[in-house]
C-alpha positions, -999 to +999 in steps of 0.1 A: -079+112-003-102+126-025-087+154-041-094+182-026-116+212-051-105+241-067-134+270-060-139+297-079-145+329-051-157+371-063-161+392-041-131+379-020-119+408-001-143+415+026-179+401+033-193+368+023-169+369+003-141+369+023-161+345+048-159+316+021-124+319+015-117+314+048-137+284+050-123+266+021-089+275+026-093+258+062-112+227+049-082+215+029-098+224-004-078+252-031-090+290-033-089+313-061-097+347-047-107+371-064-115+410-060-109+447-073-081+455-052-063+424-046-040+435-014-066+436+005-064+395+009-027+397+013-030+384+049-044+351+036-015+350+018+009+350+040-009+326+056-014+300+023+009+285+000+001+294-040-008+256-043-031+265-016-042+296-029-040+323-060-055+359-055-067+375-089-078+409-097-109+407-110-142+439-118-168+416-126-182+450-148-153+440-172-154+408-197-119+403-203-110+404-168-135+379-163-121+356-190-086+361-176-096+351-139-110+315-162-078+315-183-056+313-150-074+288-129-064+264-164-030+275-160-028+270-127-048+242-118-059+227-149-099+223-138-126+243-114-151+218-092-174+256-076-175+286-089-189+308-055-200+342-078-209+365-049-198+403-064-224+428-063-231+453-043-264+471-027-271+512-032-302+525-007-325+551-014-364+555-034-368+549-066-377+577-077-350+593-062-323+572-074-302+583-104-305+566-132-268+565-141-270+550-109-287+521-113-275+514-144-235+508-129-255+482-103-272+460-125-238+468-145-222+445-112-251+431-099-268+416-134-244+417-158-214+411-138-228+380-125-242+371-152-210+373-178-192+354-141-221+318-149-219+321-186-181+315-182-185+293-155-206+272-181-184+277-210-149+263-184-170+233-160-185+218-200-146+229-218-123+220-195-131+204-170-129+167-177-148+147-172-173+177-173-189+187-148-187+210-116-216+234-091-224+268-099-236+289-069-249+319-072-255+347-042-286+363-054-309+382-017-341+379+000-351+414-015-350+389-050-378+374-040-397+403-018-391+434-025-386+461-001-388+497+004-361+517-002-339+490-020-364+489-052-328+491-079-314+465-053-335+440-056-346+446-092-309+432-096-314+403-080-348+396-096-332+397-128-302+375-117-327+347-100-343+351-137-315+343-155-300+316-132-331+298-135-338+301-169-301+289-171-304+255-150-333+244-172-310+254-202-282+225-196-278+192-207-281+169-173-250+152-198-232+184-191-233+174-149-235+212-142-255+221-105-264+251-104-282+272-081-286+308-061-283+314-025-308+341-014-292+354+014-309+375+045-315+411+047-286+417+073-264+399+051-267+412+014-269+449+025-244+452+053-215+422+051-218+401+015-212+428-007-184+448+008-161+447-020-183+469-038-191+491-014-225+495+002-238+527-008-256+547+015-290+563+010-296+588-017-305+621-013-349+617-011-372+635-029-389+660+001-417+636-005-404+607+010-393+620+043-418+614+065-414+571+043-378+571+053-379+578+090-402+545+085-382+527+062 
């Protein structure tokens, strides 16, 4: 019988991250489930032993928390096979109506947070796994391929993430045996389920010129 794989899942408290955590555990693999509020996973902790489930606090906008998670994975399981890089959130609002600080905060999570998780993943797969290798799955969105009105800055975060992930995949030495891919979810999942760990933003207050546009959207 093959050894169970060790998965690291970000944004695991709800939505797609939660579903992936449950699926991994149901298949007999090991889940390292992370969330900004780890207590949201207490019910899973009650069902599975520590040899199968490790729950850790992680806000991906904090680089030191990301590094700590990978250190704990190494200390606890000695290796890591799959990273499901999922944490992020959406924000609805016209480009003109979205405050710059809100858009920048979303980039800090959806782009920089996810990118930093990817970079730590590559370091771990190459430097800690013996033999080297692993699979990185970066969760994107259909809106990272085809933008939609009302989701301009969210789409921009995912376009950026798609771009840097594609470049990263091309830069890796094949001898490292690291597989990288983007998983583009459909609109319904990415806006209302997938990123619930970071909350789904409500509509921003629109400029009066967009009220009719918003009704159409």
